[in-house]
Every structure is written in structure tokens, then in C-alpha cells.
BADRENDO-779511 format. One record per residue: residue in one letter; y, z, x of N, C-alpha, C in turn. Coordinates in steps of 0.2 Angstrom, whole numbers, plus 5000, padded with zeros to 4 digits. Each point is the difference from the previous one (the first is absolute). Last residue first. Layout:
<tizas>
aYZXYZXYZX;...
</tizas>
This chain:
<tizas>
k502652885078500050035004499449985004;v501749844988499350024999500150065003;n502249964989499649985007499350034996;g502049954983499950065005499749955006;n501150004972499949945007499850075004;v500549924971499750055006500049975006;l501050014972499949955008499750055006;v500149974970499950065007500149955005;t500949964972499649985007500150055006;g501550034981499649964996499349985006;g501850235001500049915000499149984998;l501250225002499849994992500049915001;k500350185017499450004997500049974995;r502050005010499549945003499450024997;l501650164995499949914997499749965004;l500250225007499550014993500149944998;p500950015021499350014999499749994992;f502149885012500050064995499150055000;s501149775011499950075003499950044999;c500049794988499550055001500050055005;i501849894994500050034993499250035003;v501149885016500450055001499650054992;k499049805012500450045006500250054996;d498949854986499650035009500350055001;i501249884983499650074996499550035006;l501549815008500350054998499750064997;i498949795004500050045007500650064997;l499449884982499450025000500150035008;l501749864991499950094997499650035004;r500449795007500450025003499950074996;r498949864992499450005006500550075004;f500949904978499450064999499650005008;y501549835000500450054996499550085000;y499249765003500450045008500350054998;f498849904981499650015006500250055006;n500849984972500049995008499950015005;i498750024980500649974998500549985002;y497850055006500149954997500849984997;y499250225009500049945004499849945000;l500150204984500750015002500049945003;h497750064994500349934995500849995002;p498550195009499949925004500549954995;p500750244999499549994999500049915003;i500850235010500349984998499549934997;l499750175019500250044994500349954995;i498649995022500149964998500250064991;v498550105019500449995001500249944992;n499050225017499749974995501049964998;k498350105021500650014996499949954995;t498750095024499849974993500750034996;i499149985027500650014999499649984990;l499250085026499749954992500650034996;n499250035025500749974998499849984993;t497750005008500650025005500850004995;s496949994993500849985001500550045001;k497850054991499749935005500749975002;d499950204988499650035007499649965002;k501749964980500350055004499650015007;l499649844979500049965007500550065004;t499150034978499749975002500249995007;n501250154988499450034999499449955005;k502249934995500150055007499250044999;f500449834984499949975007500250055005;f499850054979499649975000500149985008;n501950114992499350075001499549965002;q502049874990500150015007499350065003;d499449844978500550035003500150035006;f498949794983500050025007500650074999;l498349844985500750025000500250055003;f497849844990500450035007500850014999;d498749834986499450094999500350035007;v500749774989500250065003499650064998;h500049734996499450054998500450065003;d500949815003499650035005499750034998;e501449854987499349985001499750045003;e502650004986499350045003499249995004;e502149834997499450004997499850085004;w502749945001499249974999499550055002;l502250024991500249975006499549955001;c500650124975499549995008500149945004;f501250184980500249935006499550015005;l499550174984500849974995500149935005;k498250115011499750004995500549954994;m500650105023499749934997499649994995;t501550205000500349935001499749945000;i498850225002500349964991500549965001;d499050085021499249954996500449994993;f501750095016499649955000499549974997;i500250214998500949984998499949914999;k498450165009500050004993500549965000;r500250045021499349944999499750004992;l501650155010500449954998499549944998;p499450245004500349994993500249914999;t498250045019500550044996500549974995;n497949935018499850034993500850054999;s500049775016499850054999499950044994;p499549775017500150014991500150085000;e500049905023499849994995500050024996;w500049945027500650004994499649994995;i499650065027499849994993500749994996;l499349985028500749994997499450014994;f499650065028499849954994500750044992;q499249975032500650024993499949984994;g498450085023500149964995500550014995;n499150145019500650004999500349944994;k497649995008500450075000500649975002;s498549824990500050035005500750064999;t498549884979500449985005500250075005;v498549954984499949935003500650025003;r499550174987499250005002500249955008;i501450034981500550055005499349995003;a499849904984500549965000500250055008;e498350074985499949955005500349945003;l500650194987499750035005499649945004;f501049954980500650035005499750025007;s498449934982500549985003500550005003;k498850174989499749955005500349965001;k501250084985499950055005499849975005;p500249884980500649985006500050075005;n498449874983499850075002500750015004;h499549804988499750054998500050055002;f502049855002499750015002499450054995;h502349904995499649964997499450025003;h501850135006499850014993499649954998;a500949995022499150034997500050044995;a502049835007499149984998499450045000;g502550015008500049994993499449954996;y500050035024500849984998499950004994;v498850085024499849994994500750024995;i499449965028500450014993499849984995;w499750055030499649994994500450024993;g499649985030500350034994500049964993;d499249945024500450065000500350024994;f497449935002500649975001500650065003;t497550014999500149945002501049975001;k498550234995500249985008500249935000;d497750014988500550075001500749975005;k498549794991499950075002500750065001;i499249854978500349985004500050075008;n499349974976499650005003500249965008;l500950124977500449915002499449995005;k500050154979499549985003500449945004;e501250084984499650075001499549995006;a501449824991500650055003499550075002;y499149724996500250085000500250055004;g500149714998499550055001500350074998;c500349765011500050004992499750075001;i501649925019499549994999499850044992;l501849875021499850024991499450005001;n501949995020499450014998500050014992;v502149905020499750054992499249974997;n501749925018500050095004499650034993;k500549754998499950015007499750065004;y501349914976499650015000499350035006;l502549954993500150085004498950004999;k501749824991500049985008499750085001;n500749934978500350055004499849995008;k498449904984500949965000500450055003;i497850105002500149915002500849984999;l499550174989500050045008500049915004;k499650004973500750035001500350025011;k497849924994500449964998500650045001;k498350145001500149955007500349944996;a500050164985500150045007500349965005;l498749944979500749995000500350015006;k497750035001500349944999500649985001;l499350204995500250025008499849915000;i499850074979500650025002500249995007;n497949974989500449944999500550005002;v498250125005500049985004500649944998;s500250254997499849954997499949935005;v500050265004499449984995500049935000;d501150085022500549994993499249994995;v501250035027499350044997500250014993;i501449885024500150024992499050035000;t501650005023499149974998500250054991;v501649915022500050054994499349974997;e501850025023499549964999499850044993;i502549955009499550084998499249944997;n502449925005499350005005499550055001;k502149954983500050065007499550005004;k499949884980500350005003500650025006;a497950084986500249945006500349945002;f500250174984499950055008499849955004;y500749974977500550025006499750015007;l498549924982500749945002500450045006;a498350114989499749985008500649945002;e500050134979500350025004499749985007;r499649894981500850014999500150035006;a497849874995500550015006500750054999;s498149994984500249915001500650015007;g498250194997500249974993500249935003;g499550225010500649975001500149934996;g498450205003500249984994500749965001;i499750145021499549984995500350004994;n500649935026500350004993499350004995;i500450055028499449994994500750014992;i500649955028500250054993499349984996;t501049965028499949984994499650064995;k501550025018500249925000499349974994;g501750255004499549975001499949935001;k501950164992499949985008499249975001;f502050054980499250005000499949955010;k502150044985499850085004499249995004;q501149844983500550005008499950075006;i499049934978499649975006500250005005;f500550124980499550035005499749955005;q502049974985499950075005499750015003;k499949824985500349985006500050075006;l498949994978499649975006500450025007;y501350074980499450065003499649965006;f501949874988500350055003499450045005;d499549774989500550015004500350075004;d498450014982499649985007500550005005;f500850054978499650055003499749995006;t501049844986500750025004499550075005;k498649844989500449985007500750035003;s498650054980499550005008500449985005;f501249984977499750085001499650015007;p500749804991500450005001499750085004;s498249824999500450054996500850045003;k497749885006500649975001500550034998;t497850074998500050015009501149964999;i499150064978500150035006500349995004;e499449834984500250074996500550055004;k499049795008500449984997500350074997;e497950015012500649995006500649964994;y498050054985500350065006500650015005;k499149814988500450034994500250085004;n498849865013500449955000500750064997;t497550044998500350015008500849994998;n497750044986500950004998500550005006;h497549994998500349954997500750014998;n499050135018499949955001500149924994;f500750254999500249975005499549935003;f498950134982500949974999500349975005;n497850085005500049934994500850014999;k499650165015500049945003499849954995;q500450214993500549985004499949935003;f497950104988500749984994500549995006;n497749965006500650065003500649964995;i497849915002499750054996500850065005;l499449724996500150055004500450064994;k497949845001500550014995500550065005;i497949825008500250055000500750014996;e498149825002500650015000500150074999;k497649935010500550004993500650005002;k498250055013499949934999500349984994;k500150175022500149994992500049955000;k499950035022499850064996499850014994;l500349805019500450044996499650044996;k499349915027499949994990500450034997;l500249835024499850084997500150014992;k500349825014499250015001499950054998;i502349814997499950095004499449994997;k501749804999498950015000499950075004;y502449914993499850025008499050025000;k500949944978500449975004499949995009;r498950144982499849925002500449985003;k500550204996499450025003499649915002;f502050064986500050005008499649985004;s499650024977500449915000500250015009;e499050194991499549965001500449945000;y501350194995499650005006499449945002;s501549994982500450005004499650025008;q498950044979500149945001500249965004;y499850254998499549965000499849925002;n501850215003499949964996499649945002;h499950285007500249935000499849924995;e499650285002500449974996500449915002;d498250155008499849994996500449984995;v500650065022499749925000499750004993;n502250125004499450005001499549935000;t502549955011499650064994499150014999;f502049885016499550055002499650054993;d501149745009499850034994499650065001;l502149855014499350025001499550054994;i501949775004499850084998499450025001;t500849815007500250025006500050054993;d499049824994500850035001500150025001;e497850094998500049924999501050024997;i498050145011500449995002500449944997;k497750164992500449975001501050005002;y497450135003500650024997500449925003;w497150124996500649945004500850024996;d497350155008500449984994500649965003;k498150085012500249934995500550004996;n499450185015499650004993499949944997;k501650055016499350015003499549984996;s502449904993499850055004499050005003;i502349825000499550024999499550055002;i502449814994499650075003499450024996;i501549765002499650054994499850045009;g501949794994499650025003499450074997;d502449815001499450024996499650025006;i502249995007500149984992499350004997;i501150175022499449964996500149964995;r501950025022499550034991499649944998;d501050005024499650075000500150004991;n500349765004500150065007499550064997;k499549884982500549985003500350055006;k497349944987500550035000500849965004;k497350044987500549935003500750065001;f497550064997499949934999500849965003;i498650245008500849974999499849924998;k498750265000499949935001500649954997;i499150285007500649954999499649915001;k499150314999500149925002500349964998;f500650284998499849924998499749965004;k500350275006500249944998499749954997;i499450254993500149955010500349944996;n499350194982500549985004500049975009;t498750004979499750035008500350015002;i500749944979499350044999499850045006;p502049844999500050064994499550044999;c501149855021499250024995500250034997;i502149955014499550034999499449974994;l502249905016499750014994499350055003;n501849945015500150024997499850044993;e500049795014499550055005500150074995;l500949814991499649994997499550065006;n502349915005500150064994499050034998;k500849815014500150065004499850074995;k500149764991499550035002499850055004;l501649974980500349975006499350035004;m500249904974499850065003500149995009;
</tizas>
């Protein structure tokens, strides 16, 4: 965690700044430390990753070990190991490498990212962005290469550890913050960032609408945003069938939310300007495994030519949203 960014955090109970104790740091980055709320709740920064999950969900053994290591006198509120109560957190903590291999590194993801993420980054004018549900730095790697400071918020500490390894390997970690926390309650000051992105993550959230409004709250006026999510269209049903017949990845995410353009328009119209929503992806992801380069070119062709027809675009299996915060 970069020290300067701790000033942007607020206590979830009192909405005031935390007290900070630093045990180990390197240059401007805090390696180990704690932040303390007015009511003496505390959250650890361990190996540069801030644990900003609910106090009653903290791993008691992990916190007890950290407390002994640095002789912390503050009390832990729970006296026993707390089981993970969040299905998504539980899955991603236990299937980090599997998810990385099957989805993040898949030809389908790479094709889509190389096309749509790069388009957004070319137009992005800010210096800081919050990547909510950012996982293993799939999107952050693109932004960091452009010297944009990225704050990744994700519910899984294990997937954030993987993000750190990838960023260090690519020599891009210097401008990235990692926070283990929730999209629905960011505990960050208003208007902190120049933009935000939720990219294939909102269907994992407990309350997507609340998460989007939180993202808007912590973003400055005219800040740019990008959303990409599965869409509730006929092609989604075809996708579900083909996945049962030829499974590419485990349908682990317990998808409760399939979105349409109206959801985003109704949620964001009063909070944003220049709002654009469109359905994309008209070919099943299985085809990208046959020939990555061929189907990448096909994706570009479809987006520019076939999707220029409104009725065809409405069939797209995912929805892409971008705009500016009002």
C-alpha cells in the first residue's frame, strides 16, 4: 500500500480518517502496518496488501500471528476462527490458480481485453483509477503500463497476492495499491479517483447497483468509467448450452446477475453523462481457442461492421458501458 493513499481511507463506522502505525516500509510503500479506527477496530497491511474486509470476517489465526510479530496491544474482537461467509470469497481464495489458468489467461479473455481495454485506455485522460473486482491484475497491467496509478479492490486476498506477483514480474507494481475489501462499501473518501472500471466482476457482487453507486461516489466529476458484464440475451442461453457440452471453465461464480442495457441506463443515467451502452460479442468463446489471431480479427470486423445494425447488436452476449461521472 502506498503511504500517500492511506489518507483517502475512511472508517466504515465513524467516516473519519484512521490512525496509522507503520512497522515496515520501503520508500513510499508500506510493507507491514495497521490502520486503527476510533472504536479501536484495526485492519492489517501485510506484505503490502490492506485487509479491509469486515472485522468479524478477519482470519483470527492470521491476525493473532501478526499481532504477536509486532507486539500489537490492541484486542481482537473474535476469539475463534471465523469461517468465510462469502461464497465468492471462499471460491476465489481456494481456486486462485485454476481461475487464472481457465479464464484470465484464456484466448477469449485476451482477445477481448486487447481490443476493448486498449480502446478505453487510449481515451482515458486521468492519472488514477479504481479497479473494483480487479482480481489478479488482468486490467491493472494494461493501465500500469501507461503510468496510470491503479487501486485494485477485490474480495480475495489470495488472488491479490497473485496480482502482486504478476505486477512485480512485469515491473509495474510501483503505482498499484491492493485492497482486500467489498465493492458495496469501499470506505474511501469521495472524489478520490479520476476514473473507475468494473470488468467482468459485477455478476459476482452481492449488490451490483450499490457497487456502481459507490464507484461513482469515489470518482471525481467528469471521471471516466468502463463496465463489461454478461448480458441477458438469447446468445447467453446459447453460451450456457455450449458450456454444458464443451466446458471451458468451471461455472464457479454462481451467476445471479445477468444484465441488460436498461439496468445500466436506469442505474447510471442520473449520475453520469455521455453514457453509452451496447451489446458486444456475437461469437461463442470456444472459437477463440481454435485460432486466436483469426478470431481476434473477426471480433474487430463484427464490432465495426455487423454490430452497426442495431437489431443484431442487441443479440450480443455481453454488454459494454462507458461514460463520465456527473
